N, C-alpha and C positions, 0 to 999 in steps of 0.2 A: 509708535509707542515703544516698540523693541529697540529702535536706534536710540531713544531718549533715555532708557533705562540704562542701556550700555554706556552712554555718555555720562551719566551720573555716576555709574561705577568707577568709571576711569577717573573721573574728577576727584571721587572720594579717596582713593589711595594716593593721588597726586598732592592733596592737601592734608594728608595725614602726617603731622609733624612728629608723632610719636614713632612712627615707621621710619622716618628718616633718620631720627636720632638713634634708634636701636642700630639701624644699618651702619651708621657711622661708628658706633661703638664696637661692633663686631669686627668691622674691617680694620678699626684701629688696633684691636686686639690680635690682629693677623690670623683670624680663623679661616678655614677653608671654605669654599662657597658651599660645599655640601653640608657643612656644620652649620653655617649661617642659615641655610635653608631649614634645617631641622627646627631652629629657634622660630623663624617665620611662619612655619606651618603651626606650631604650637601657639604662638602669641597673637598671630593675625589670621584667625580662621576664616574670616569674612571675605578674604581675598584668595583668588586661586594662585597656586604657586607652582613652579618647576624651576629647574636651573636657568633655563633661557629666560624666563619671567624675572628671576631675580637679576640676571645681568641687566635686562632692560630697565628695571626701575632703579638699579644702582647708577646707571648712566643718566637716567633722567634726573636724578638727584645730585649728579656729579660727584659720585662717590667712587673713589678709586683706591687700589691698594698702594700705589706710588704716586706721590704728588710731585710732579716735575718742577714745581715753582720753588721747592725747597733747595736752598743753596748750600754748598759745602760750609760756607761760614756759619749758616744756622745750625748745622750739625755740631760743628766745632765748639760754638757757644753751649749748647746744651751739654755736651760731653765734658767740656771744661769745667762747668758748673758742678756736674757730678763728681768729677775728680777731686774737688774741694771737700767733698762730704764723703758719705759711706759708699758712694758710687765707685770711689777709687779701687774697691775691692771686688768690682764686677767684672766677668769675662765679657767677651764681646756680643755673645749671644744674649746675655741677661741686659747688658747695656743697650743692645738693639731694641729689647722689649721695653725698657724703660723709656728710650727716646721716643718710641711709638706712643705708649700709652700716657706718659706724664707730660711730654712736651708736644703731643700731637704732630710730631714730624714723621709722616708716612714715607720712609726711605728703604731702599734695600739693605740687607744685612752687611753686604760687602763694604758699602760705603762708611758705616759706622767702624767697621774693622780698620779701614784705611785711616780713618780719622784717629783712632785709638793708637795706630801705629805711629803716627806723627806726634801725638801729644803725650802718650804713655808707653813707650816701646818696652821699657824694663818690666813695668807692670803686666803687660800682655804676654811676655815671654815667660814670666813667673808663674802665670796662671794657666800655662798650657797643659791639659790633662796628660799628655803624654809623658811628663815629667813627674806624674803623680804615681804613687803606688796604689793599685786597686786591690781591695780585698774580694775574696770569693763571696758571692751571694748565696743565701739558702733559699730553698723553695718556700713560696708564700701563695696562698690562694684567698681570694675573697669572693663571695657569691654576689655581690651587688652592692649599690649604695645603701648605707646604713646597716649593713650585716655585721660589720665591724668598725668601730671608731676607736682610734688610738689617742690616748690623752697623757700629756707628760709635762713636767715642769723643766724650766731651764735656768741655770744659775750662773752662767758664765760672766754676766755684768755684776754679779753680787761680789765678786772678789773673794778673798781669803776667808775660809770657812763658811762661805755662802752668807756673809754677814756685812761685810765692809761698806758695800753700797746697797741701798734699798730699792733695788731694780730687778725684781724677779719676773719672769714671763712664764706664761702657762697657755697651752695650745690644744687644739683638737683636731684630728685629721681623719677624714674617710679613707679608710684603707683601700677600698676598691678604686676609687677615682683619683686619690691621693689629693684631693681638695681640702685646704685648710678651711674648717668650718668656724673656728674663731680662734683669736689669739689676743691676749690682753697683758698688759703691763701693770704690776701691782707692787706695793711696798713689801708684801710677804706672799709667796707663792707655796708656803708651807702650811698655810692656815686652812684647816677642812672647811671652816665656815665660807672663806673667800672662794674656794674651788667649788664647793657645793652650790653656792648662790650663782655663780657664774654658769655652772652647768643647767641650773633650773631656769636662768634667763634664756638659755639656748634652747631649751625645750619649749618653753613659752613662746619664743620666736617662730619655731619650725612647727610646733604641734605634732612633731613625729619623734618616737623613742627608738634610738638604735637596738638592734637585737643583742648585740654584745659590745661591752667596752673591754678595752685592752689596757691595763693598768699595772703599775708596779705596786709593791706592798708598802709605799710610803704612808705615814699617818695623815698626810693631807688629802688622801683619796676616800676616807672613810665615810664623811657625809655624802659624797657624790656616789659611791658604791651603795650606800643605803637608799638614797633616792631612787636609783636606778632598780634596784633589786624590789623595792616596794612596788613600783610601777609595773614590772614584769609580773610580779604575782598578782597584782589586781587585774592586769589584762588576761592572765592566765596562759601565757605563752609556754612557761617551764613549770613542771611540777615543783622542782627546787630552783627557785629564783636565782640562787648563788651559781648556777650553771652559766648565767649570762655575764659573769665576771670572769674575764680570763687574766690571770695574774702571770707575771713574768718579770725578768729582769729589765732595766731600761735599755740595754744595749740590744735588745731583740725586739723593741717597740719601734714601729714605723715612724713616730715622731722623732725618735732618737737620731735617725739618719738626716731628717730634715733639719734639725738644730745645727748639724754641721754647716749646712748651707747658709743658715741665718747668721751664724758666727763668722763664717769665712767673708761673706758678702756685705755686711755692715756693722756687725757688732765690734769688730777689731777696732774700727775708727773710734767709737765711743770709748773703748777701753783704754786708748791712749790718752784721751782727754781726762779721764776720771782718775788714772793713775798718776798724771801728772798733778792734779789737785791734792792728792793724798802725799805724794812726795815733797810737794812745796809746802806742805802743812796749811793748806788753805781750805782743808776739809777735815773735820774731825769725827771719826766713825763713832765715837762714843757720845757726841753730842746730840740729844734729840732734836734740836733746832736746826743744826747743819744737815741732819739726815731728812728731815722734812722739807727744807729749802732746796735740797737736792732733787728729792722727787718732784716738788713743785715744778722746777725748771725742766728736768730731764725726762720725767714721765710722759707728759704730752708730747715731747719731741720724738721720743723712742716710739711712742704710741703711733705717731703719723708715719714715721720710717716703717714701722711694722706693716701698717695698713698698705703703704705703697707696695711693700715686698710682697705681702699676701696676694693682692691683686695681679701683680705680676707673675707670681707663681701660678695662680689659679687660671690664668689665660695662656700660660706657655705650653708648648708641646713637648710631652714627655716621649721620648724616643723609644724604639723597640728595646725590650729587656732581653736578657739571656733566655735560653729556652726553659730553664727550671723556674723562672719567676713567671707564674701563671697569672700574670696581670695584664689588662689590655694596656696599648699605647694610644696617646691622643691628648687632647686638652683637657685638664681636670674638670673645668666648669661644664664642658660638653658631656664628658663621660658621666659625671653625676646627674646630669639633667636628662641624658638620653641613654641609658644603660643597655636598653634593648638594641642599640646599634653595635653594641660590643658583647652581644650573647649573654646578657644578664638582665636582671629586673630588680626594681626597687623593694627594699626589705623592711623598711621603716614601719613601726607599728603606730597606728593613730592614737592621738591623745585628745582628751577634752579638758577644757578650762576647770571643770570640777576636779577632775583627776590631779590637776596641777595645784589647785587651791589645797586640796587634801594634804598632798605630799609637802608643800610649803609649810603648813601648820605642823606637820609630824616632825619634820627635820630641823626646824627652827633657824634655817639659814638666813632667813630674813632679818633676823637679829645680829647680823654680821656687824661688828663694831667699825667705827670710823677711825682711820688710822692718823688723821690729822690731830694735833694736840687739842686745838679749840677752833669753833668757828671764826673767832676773832683773828686767829692765826692765819686764815685763809683770806679773810677780807684785808688784812694787813699787806700780805703778799700781792693781792689784786691791785691794791693802791699803787704799789710800786712797779709792777710787772703784770698787766692786766691780760695779755694774751700770749702765754709762753708757747702755745701750739704753733704760733707763727714765726718763732725764731729759727734762723737757718741752723742746720746741724753744726757747721764749723764754729758758730758763734755761742754754743751752748754753754760752754765753760766761762766765758766772758760774762754772759747773762746771769750765771749763777753768783759769780764773784760781786757783780753789780747788785744783786738782790741781797745778798749777804750782808754788803757793807751798808746798804740803805736801812736794811731791816733793823740794824742794831742802832741806827740814828733816830728813827722814827718812834714816836710815842706809841704804846698800845691802843688799839681801836676798840671802842666800846660801844 
């Protein structure tokens, strides 16, 4: 009887497809075995776990950190494709993560470096950190996940006076783990209703309220700050709910430093395309139709690239900081999920659906307007270009010009 139970137990994990897929994902993200073990203990409690058990099960599923069947030409194809798009702005460490996570090529970092030396030697030399001037960092402390989250907008793609192109970005970072909690592309990241609605959606998804928000004093943060203060007061965490809002200039916001990485590693690629459209007078910033057509094409493409960049960031390893930076080093996803491994604890405050329904009605953010001119406008665009999110980044400007030309030719849809 005992032998039969053991046999059934062994058979159960061997046929567990979810276990196999999760192991593949964590190895693809290049997590350490001890970090993978934390996820296994949390997510697969019915199985016994240890490092040796993890190794044995990975061998059974034939999951390895390095795939010896990957050839140099496979790496060259992946890197060459990336160099045609925003990947041309990546350093070899970021390129290695993208090759592993996006192309599923499990290769050592030094091979990616050698391929980049062959394909893009000038770019590799230009991005060498030894040639960049570093600024002194200032002391920063966070007690755990959701103790403080930083939120900020980014306007580098918007161009002159933050108006030329309708491509604003807004993001949220947990300051303890440095995990990006959400990032979205919008036609206007200065609208309080847009930002407030996205923050409310984030709370509905997590059902956890950060203890503090780190914001600048822009008008776009008003609704979001009101939602947060209302919930803090309802929970009763602070006597004065405004104590949970930490205001300060953007250049001391944790998101501000992250924007530089975003800009350097893929936004510059799109800025060249956008500026070319403007200079060649193929885009009129004062035309509502041109602005909407541009967002219809570029919005989904940049959203996709942002998602890839965020996934790469959240699974990369943050190296040890200077002594005065009192934050842990590790993988953001792992630090956020297992703060106790880094001498901290989760700080988020639990929310109920009733709490969120109340604040949604009070704030009015669900009445956020649609920025498309009409529903017929979107239908007409879809008839011409049905899936803009599938367009390659290097073809974005051509797709916009094609849509713009055909849009003027087709009759209105009713």
